[in-house]
SEVORO-38919 format. One line per 8 residues: number of its first residue (from 1); for each residue z, x, y of N, C-alpha, C, O, CB. Coordinates in nm, 2 decimals. Glycine has a CB too. Layout:
NUM) Z,X,Y,Z,X,Y,Z,X,Y,Z,X,Y,Z,X,Y; ... $
END
This chain:
1) 8.62,9.86,7.76,8.73,9.90,7.84,8.76,10.05,7.83,8.80,10.11,7.93,8.86,9.82,7.80; 8.74,10.11,7.71,8.77,10.25,7.69,8.67,10.33,7.77,8.71,10.44,7.83,8.76,10.28,7.54; 8.54,10.29,7.78,8.44,10.36,7.86,8.48,10.36,8.00,8.46,10.46,8.07,8.30,10.30,7.84; 8.53,10.25,8.05,8.57,10.25,8.20,8.68,10.35,8.22,8.68,10.41,8.33,8.61,10.10,8.23; 8.78,10.36,8.14,8.89,10.45,8.15,8.83,10.59,8.15,8.88,10.67,8.24,8.99,10.43,8.04; 8.74,10.62,8.06,8.69,10.76,8.06,8.61,10.79,8.19,8.62,10.90,8.24,8.59,10.77,7.94; 8.54,10.70,8.24,8.46,10.72,8.36,8.55,10.74,8.48,8.53,10.82,8.57,8.36,10.60,8.39; 8.66,10.66,8.49,8.76,10.67,8.60,8.82,10.81,8.59,8.83,10.88,8.69,8.86,10.56,8.59 $
9) 8.86,10.85,8.47,8.92,10.99,8.46,8.83,11.10,8.50,8.87,11.19,8.57,8.97,11.01,8.31; 8.70,11.08,8.46,8.60,11.18,8.50,8.58,11.18,8.65,8.57,11.29,8.71,8.46,11.15,8.43; 8.57,11.07,8.71,8.56,11.06,8.86,8.68,11.12,8.93,8.66,11.19,9.03,8.54,10.92,8.90; 8.80,11.10,8.88,8.92,11.15,8.94,8.92,11.31,8.93,8.96,11.38,9.02,9.04,11.09,8.88; 8.88,11.36,8.81,8.88,11.50,8.79,8.78,11.57,8.89,8.81,11.67,8.95,8.84,11.53,8.64; 8.66,11.51,8.90,8.56,11.56,8.99,8.61,11.56,9.14,8.59,11.65,9.21,8.42,11.48,8.98; 8.67,11.45,9.17,8.72,11.43,9.31,8.83,11.54,9.34,8.82,11.61,9.44,8.78,11.29,9.33; 8.92,11.56,9.24,9.02,11.66,9.25,8.97,11.80,9.27,9.01,11.87,9.35,9.12,11.65,9.13 $
17) 8.87,11.83,9.19,8.81,11.97,9.19,8.74,11.99,9.33,8.75,12.09,9.39,8.71,11.99,9.08; 8.66,11.89,9.38,8.60,11.90,9.51,8.70,11.91,9.62,8.68,11.99,9.71,8.51,11.77,9.53; 8.80,11.84,9.61,8.90,11.85,9.72,8.97,11.98,9.72,8.99,12.04,9.82,9.01,11.73,9.70; 9.01,12.03,9.60,9.07,12.16,9.59,8.98,12.27,9.64,9.03,12.36,9.71,9.11,12.19,9.44; 8.85,12.27,9.61,8.76,12.37,9.66,8.75,12.36,9.81,8.74,12.47,9.88,8.62,12.35,9.59; 8.74,12.24,9.86,8.72,12.23,10.01,8.85,12.27,10.08,8.84,12.33,10.19,8.69,12.08,10.04; 8.97,12.24,10.02,9.09,12.28,10.09,9.10,12.44,10.09,9.14,12.49,10.19,9.21,12.22,10.01; 9.06,12.50,9.98,9.07,12.65,9.98,8.97,12.70,10.08,9.01,12.80,10.15,9.03,12.70,9.84 $
25) 8.86,12.64,10.10,8.76,12.69,10.19,8.81,12.68,10.34,8.80,12.77,10.42,8.63,12.61,10.18; 8.87,12.56,10.37,8.92,12.54,10.51,9.04,12.63,10.54,9.05,12.68,10.65,8.95,12.40,10.53; 9.12,12.65,10.44,9.23,12.74,10.46,9.18,12.88,10.49,9.23,12.95,10.58,9.33,12.74,10.34; 9.09,12.93,10.41,9.03,13.07,10.44,8.97,13.07,10.58,8.99,13.17,10.65,8.93,13.10,10.33; 8.90,12.97,10.62,8.84,12.97,10.75,8.94,12.97,10.86,8.93,13.05,10.96,8.74,12.85,10.77; 9.04,12.89,10.84,9.15,12.88,10.94,9.23,13.01,10.95,9.27,13.06,11.06,9.25,12.77,10.91; 9.25,13.08,10.84,9.33,13.20,10.84,9.24,13.31,10.91,9.30,13.39,10.99,9.36,13.25,10.70; 9.11,13.32,10.88,9.03,13.41,10.95,9.02,13.39,11.10,9.02,13.49,11.17,8.88,13.41,10.89 $
33) 9.02,13.27,11.14,9.03,13.24,11.28,9.16,13.28,11.34,9.16,13.33,11.46,9.01,13.08,11.31; 9.27,13.27,11.27,9.40,13.31,11.32,9.40,13.47,11.33,9.46,13.52,11.42,9.51,13.27,11.22; 9.34,13.54,11.24,9.34,13.68,11.24,9.26,13.72,11.37,9.30,13.82,11.44,9.27,13.74,11.11; 9.15,13.66,11.40,9.07,13.69,11.52,9.15,13.67,11.64,9.15,13.75,11.74,8.94,13.61,11.52; 9.23,13.55,11.64,9.31,13.52,11.76,9.42,13.63,11.78,9.45,13.67,11.89,9.37,13.38,11.75; 9.49,13.67,11.67,9.59,13.77,11.67,9.53,13.90,11.73,9.60,13.97,11.81,9.65,13.80,11.54; 9.41,13.94,11.69,9.35,14.06,11.74,9.33,14.05,11.90,9.34,14.14,11.97,9.21,14.08,11.67; 9.30,13.92,11.94,9.28,13.90,12.09,9.41,13.90,12.17,9.41,13.95,12.28,9.20,13.78,12.11 $
41) 9.52,13.84,12.11,9.64,13.82,12.19,9.74,13.92,12.17,9.85,13.92,12.24,9.69,13.68,12.16; 9.73,14.01,12.07,9.83,14.11,12.05,9.84,14.21,12.16,9.74,14.24,12.23,9.80,14.19,11.92; 9.96,14.27,12.19,9.97,14.37,12.29,9.88,14.49,12.26,9.86,14.53,12.14,10.12,14.42,12.30; 9.82,14.55,12.36,9.73,14.66,12.34,9.77,14.78,12.43,9.76,14.77,12.55,9.58,14.61,12.37; 9.81,14.88,12.36,9.84,15.00,12.43,9.72,15.10,12.40,9.65,15.14,12.49,9.98,15.07,12.39; 9.71,15.13,12.27,9.59,15.21,12.23,9.49,15.12,12.16,9.37,15.16,12.15,9.63,15.32,12.13; 9.53,15.00,12.13,9.44,14.90,12.06,9.45,14.91,11.91,9.40,14.82,11.84,9.30,14.93,12.10; 9.52,15.01,11.85,9.53,15.03,11.71,9.61,14.91,11.64,9.57,14.86,11.54,9.59,15.16,11.67 $
49) 9.71,14.87,11.71,9.79,14.76,11.66,9.71,14.63,11.65,9.71,14.56,11.55,9.92,14.74,11.75; 9.64,14.60,11.76,9.57,14.48,11.77,9.45,14.47,11.67,9.42,14.37,11.61,9.51,14.46,11.91; 9.39,14.59,11.65,9.28,14.60,11.55,9.33,14.59,11.41,9.25,14.56,11.32,9.20,14.73,11.57; 9.46,14.61,11.39,9.51,14.61,11.25,9.53,14.48,11.18,9.56,14.49,11.06,9.64,14.68,11.25; 9.51,14.37,11.24,9.53,14.24,11.17,9.43,14.21,11.07,9.31,14.23,11.09,9.54,14.13,11.28; 9.48,14.17,10.95,9.39,14.14,10.84,9.45,14.03,10.76,9.57,13.99,10.77,9.36,14.27,10.75; 9.37,13.97,10.67,9.42,13.87,10.58,9.39,13.91,10.43,9.29,13.98,10.40,9.35,13.73,10.61; 9.49,13.87,10.35,9.47,13.90,10.21,9.48,13.78,10.13,9.57,13.69,10.15,9.58,14.01,10.16 $
57) 9.39,13.76,10.03,9.39,13.64,9.95,9.43,13.67,9.81,9.39,13.77,9.75,9.25,13.58,9.95; 9.53,13.60,9.75,9.57,13.61,9.62,9.55,13.48,9.55,9.60,13.37,9.60,9.72,13.66,9.61; 9.49,13.48,9.43,9.47,13.36,9.35,9.55,13.38,9.22,9.54,13.48,9.15,9.32,13.33,9.32; 9.64,13.28,9.19,9.72,13.29,9.07,9.73,13.15,9.01,9.80,13.06,9.07,9.86,13.35,9.10; 9.67,13.13,8.90,9.69,13.00,8.83,9.65,12.88,8.91,9.71,12.78,8.90,9.82,12.99,8.78; 9.54,12.89,8.98,9.49,12.78,9.06,9.56,12.77,9.20,9.52,12.68,9.28,9.51,12.66,8.99; 9.65,12.86,9.23,9.72,12.86,9.36,9.66,12.97,9.44,9.65,13.08,9.40,9.87,12.87,9.34; 9.63,12.94,9.56,9.58,13.04,9.65,9.69,13.07,9.76,9.75,12.98,9.82,9.45,12.99,9.72 $
65) 9.71,13.20,9.78,9.81,13.24,9.87,9.73,13.33,9.97,9.67,13.43,9.93,9.93,13.32,9.81; 9.74,13.30,10.10,9.68,13.38,10.20,9.79,13.45,10.28,9.89,13.38,10.33,9.59,13.30,10.30; 9.78,13.58,10.31,9.88,13.65,10.38,9.81,13.72,10.50,9.71,13.79,10.48,9.95,13.75,10.29; 9.87,13.70,10.62,9.82,13.77,10.73,9.92,13.89,10.76,10.04,13.87,10.76,9.81,13.68,10.86; 9.87,14.00,10.78,9.95,14.12,10.80,9.88,14.22,10.89,9.76,14.21,10.92,9.99,14.19,10.66; 9.96,14.32,10.94,9.90,14.42,11.02,9.90,14.55,10.94,10.00,14.61,10.90,9.99,14.45,11.15; 9.78,14.59,10.90,9.76,14.71,10.81,9.78,14.84,10.89,9.81,14.94,10.82,9.62,14.70,10.75; 9.76,14.85,11.02,9.77,14.97,11.09,9.91,15.01,11.13,9.95,15.12,11.12,9.68,14.97,11.21 $
73) 9.98,14.91,11.19,10.11,14.93,11.24,10.21,14.82,11.20,10.26,14.75,11.29,10.11,14.94,11.40; 10.24,14.80,11.07,10.32,14.69,11.03,10.46,14.70,11.08,10.53,14.60,11.10,10.33,14.69,10.88; 10.51,14.82,11.11,10.65,14.83,11.16,10.66,14.78,11.30,10.78,14.76,11.34,10.69,14.98,11.15; 10.56,14.76,11.37,10.57,14.71,11.51,10.57,14.56,11.52,10.62,14.51,11.63,10.45,14.77,11.59; 10.53,14.49,11.42,10.53,14.34,11.44,10.66,14.28,11.48,10.66,14.20,11.58,10.48,14.28,11.31; 10.76,14.31,11.41,10.90,14.26,11.45,10.95,14.31,11.58,11.00,14.23,11.66,11.00,14.29,11.34; 10.93,14.44,11.61,10.97,14.50,11.73,10.90,14.43,11.85,10.97,14.40,11.95,10.95,14.65,11.73; 10.77,14.42,11.84,10.70,14.36,11.96,10.73,14.21,11.97,10.74,14.16,12.08,10.55,14.38,11.94 $
81) 10.74,14.14,11.86,10.76,14.00,11.86,10.89,13.96,11.92,10.91,13.86,12.00,10.74,13.94,11.72; 11.00,14.03,11.88,11.13,13.99,11.92,11.20,14.09,12.02,11.31,14.06,12.06,11.22,13.99,11.80; 11.14,14.20,12.05,11.20,14.30,12.14,11.29,14.39,12.06,11.32,14.36,11.94,11.28,14.23,12.25; 11.34,14.49,12.12,11.43,14.59,12.05,11.51,14.67,12.15,11.48,14.67,12.27,11.35,14.68,11.96; 11.61,14.73,12.10,11.70,14.82,12.19,11.63,14.95,12.21,11.56,15.00,12.12,11.84,14.84,12.12; 11.65,15.01,12.33,11.59,15.14,12.36,11.69,15.25,12.31,11.81,15.22,12.30,11.56,15.15,12.51; 11.63,15.36,12.29,11.72,15.48,12.24,11.83,15.51,12.34,11.94,15.53,12.30,11.63,15.60,12.22; 11.79,15.51,12.47,11.89,15.55,12.57,11.97,15.44,12.63,12.04,15.46,12.73,11.82,15.62,12.68 $
89) 11.96,15.32,12.57,12.03,15.20,12.62,11.93,15.11,12.68,11.82,15.14,12.72,12.13,15.24,12.73; 11.97,14.98,12.69,11.88,14.88,12.74,11.79,14.82,12.63,11.81,14.85,12.52,11.79,14.94,12.85; 11.70,14.73,12.68,11.62,14.66,12.58,11.48,14.66,12.62,11.45,14.66,12.74,11.67,14.52,12.55; 11.39,14.65,12.53,11.25,14.63,12.55,11.23,14.48,12.53,11.27,14.42,12.43,11.15,14.71,12.46; 11.17,14.41,12.63,11.16,14.26,12.62,11.06,14.22,12.51,10.97,14.30,12.47,11.11,14.20,12.75; 11.08,14.11,12.45,11.00,14.05,12.35,10.86,14.02,12.40,10.85,13.98,12.52,11.06,13.93,12.28; 10.76,14.03,12.32,10.62,13.99,12.35,10.57,13.90,12.24,10.49,13.94,12.16,10.53,14.12,12.38; 10.62,13.77,12.24,10.58,13.68,12.13,10.43,13.66,12.13,10.37,13.62,12.23,10.65,13.55,12.15 $
97) 10.37,13.70,12.02,10.23,13.68,12.00,10.19,13.63,11.86,10.08,13.58,11.84,10.15,13.81,12.03; 10.29,13.64,11.77,10.26,13.60,11.63,10.30,13.45,11.62,10.23,13.37,11.56,10.34,13.69,11.53; 10.42,13.41,11.66,10.47,13.28,11.65,10.38,13.17,11.71,10.35,13.07,11.64,10.61,13.26,11.71; 10.32,13.19,11.83,10.23,13.09,11.88,10.10,13.07,11.79,10.05,12.96,11.77,10.18,13.13,12.02; 10.05,13.19,11.74,9.93,13.18,11.65,9.97,13.11,11.52,9.89,13.03,11.46,9.88,13.32,11.62; 10.09,13.14,11.47,10.14,13.07,11.34,10.15,12.92,11.36,10.10,12.85,11.28,10.27,13.13,11.30; 10.21,12.88,11.47,10.22,12.74,11.50,10.08,12.67,11.51,10.06,12.56,11.45,10.30,12.71,11.62; 9.99,12.73,11.58,9.86,12.68,11.59,9.79,12.67,11.45,9.72,12.58,11.42,9.78,12.77,11.69 $
105) 9.81,12.78,11.37,9.75,12.78,11.24,9.80,12.67,11.15,9.72,12.60,11.08,9.77,12.92,11.17; 9.93,12.65,11.15,9.99,12.54,11.07,9.94,12.40,11.11,9.90,12.32,11.03,10.15,12.54,11.09; 9.93,12.38,11.24,9.87,12.25,11.29,9.72,12.24,11.25,9.68,12.13,11.20,9.88,12.24,11.44; 9.65,12.34,11.26,9.50,12.34,11.23,9.48,12.31,11.08,9.40,12.23,11.04,9.43,12.47,11.27; 9.56,12.39,10.99,9.54,12.37,10.85,9.58,12.23,10.81,9.52,12.17,10.72,9.63,12.47,10.77; 9.69,12.18,10.87,9.73,12.04,10.83,9.62,11.94,10.87,9.59,11.85,10.79,9.86,12.00,10.91; 9.57,11.95,10.99,9.46,11.86,11.03,9.34,11.87,10.94,9.28,11.77,10.90,9.42,11.89,11.17; 9.30,12.00,10.91,9.18,12.02,10.82,9.20,11.97,10.68,9.11,11.91,10.62,9.15,12.17,10.82 $
113) 9.32,11.99,10.62,9.34,11.93,10.49,9.34,11.78,10.49,9.28,11.72,10.40,9.48,11.98,10.44; 9.40,11.72,10.59,9.40,11.57,10.60,9.25,11.53,10.61,9.22,11.42,10.54,9.48,11.52,10.72; 9.17,11.60,10.68,9.03,11.56,10.70,8.95,11.57,10.57,8.87,11.49,10.53,8.96,11.64,10.81; 8.98,11.68,10.49,8.91,11.70,10.37,8.95,11.59,10.27,8.86,11.54,10.20,8.96,11.84,10.31; 9.07,11.55,10.27,9.12,11.45,10.17,9.05,11.32,10.21,9.01,11.24,10.13,9.27,11.43,10.18; 9.05,11.29,10.34,8.98,11.17,10.39,8.83,11.16,10.35,8.78,11.06,10.31,8.99,11.15,10.54; 8.76,11.28,10.36,8.62,11.29,10.33,8.60,11.29,10.18,8.49,11.27,10.13,8.56,11.41,10.39; 8.70,11.32,10.10,8.69,11.33,9.96,8.63,11.47,9.91,8.57,11.48,9.80,8.59,11.23,9.91 $
121) 8.66,11.57,9.99,8.62,11.71,9.95,8.48,11.75,10.00,8.45,11.87,9.97,8.63,11.72,9.81; 8.41,11.66,10.05,8.27,11.70,10.09,8.27,11.79,10.21,8.17,11.83,10.26,8.19,11.58,10.13 $
END
């Protein structure tokens, strides 16, 4: 009976490690796809803002954190997404381009994680 318990624990540990690795992989792939999409759908005046999208990965104690940010013009993200007041009065209309990509990314990551768990990490 003790051998069976040891084998079950070993199998569960291996399953958990495989699932964790596969989840990390699909998240990175999905984030990179989101970065590409942001580059395509972002407003382009000179193109510098659209080219500036990047992803950063941080690993801390087994937790992976992915951050998508604009390295070239970070100050423009909020202004373009939500609009802003003009200096002489009036407003510049919002050009939502981040929120739709975020929603799509959340849905995709959720589906991919569920699929990884169903497959057992393979």
